[in-house]
C-alpha positions as CSV (number, residue, x, y, z in Angstrom):
1,M,0.0,0.0,0.0
2,S,1.5,3.4,-1.0
3,T,0.6,6.8,0.4
4,A,0.4,9.8,-1.8
5,V,2.3,12.8,-0.4
6,A,1.5,16.3,-1.5
7,T,4.6,18.0,-2.7
8,A,5.4,21.7,-3.2
9,P,5.5,23.0,-6.8
10,R,8.9,22.4,-8.4
11,C,8.5,24.8,-11.3
12,G,8.7,28.6,-11.0
13,Q,5.3,30.1,-11.5
14,M,6.7,33.6,-12.2
15,A,9.1,32.2,-14.8
16,L,6.3,30.2,-16.4
17,V,3.6,32.9,-16.4
18,Y,5.7,35.9,-17.3
19,G,8.6,34.3,-19.3
20,G,7.0,31.2,-20.7
21,L,9.7,29.0,-19.3
22,R,9.3,25.9,-17.1
23,L,12.3,26.2,-14.8
24,N,13.1,24.3,-11.6
25,L,12.9,26.0,-8.2
26,Q,16.1,26.4,-6.3
27,V,17.6,28.4,-3.5
28,L,19.5,31.5,-4.7
29,E,21.4,34.3,-3.0
30,S,21.3,38.1,-3.4
31,A,22.4,41.0,-1.3
32,A,19.1,40.8,0.5
33,G,19.6,37.2,1.5
34,F,18.5,33.8,0.3
35,Y,15.4,33.3,-1.7
36,I,13.5,30.7,-3.8
37,G,13.8,31.4,-7.5
38,T,14.9,30.1,-10.9
39,T,17.9,30.4,-13.2
40,H,18.1,30.3,-16.9
41,E,21.4,29.9,-18.8
42,D,23.3,30.1,-15.4
43,M,21.8,33.5,-14.5
44,P,19.1,34.3,-12.0
45,Y,15.8,34.5,-13.9
46,S,12.9,34.9,-11.4
47,R,12.4,35.5,-7.7
48,E,9.5,33.2,-6.8
49,S,9.4,33.6,-3.0
50,A,8.0,36.6,-1.2
51,E,10.4,35.9,1.7
52,Y,14.1,36.2,2.1
53,W,16.0,34.1,4.6
54,R,19.2,34.9,6.4
55,K,20.6,31.4,6.1
56,R,20.7,29.1,3.1
57,E,19.6,26.1,5.3
58,A,16.3,27.9,6.3
59,A,15.5,28.7,2.6
60,E,16.3,25.1,1.6
61,Q,14.0,23.8,4.4
62,A,11.2,26.1,3.3
63,L,11.5,24.9,-0.3
64,A,11.6,21.2,0.8
65,D,8.5,21.7,3.1
66,G,6.6,24.0,0.8
67,T,6.4,26.6,3.6
68,W,7.1,29.7,1.6
69,T,4.9,32.2,-0.1
70,Q,4.7,32.3,-3.9
71,R,4.9,35.8,-5.4
72,D,2.1,36.7,-7.8
73,Q,3.7,39.7,-9.5
74,P,7.2,40.5,-10.7
């Protein structure tokens, strides 16, 4: 017997809606801190999370748990 587990989205919604690209979510860093976003051609492409985290580990945990807020506008 298997149990279905809800998972957080793995594709950046901002990148998809505003750029037409299906890009994987990942933790990125800026001067403001760590955030959940996407990259394209090895460059930051979209900031998906409303939040910034002071530590990479906290951002990675939020991404893994799905406990972050998706931005709805660029």
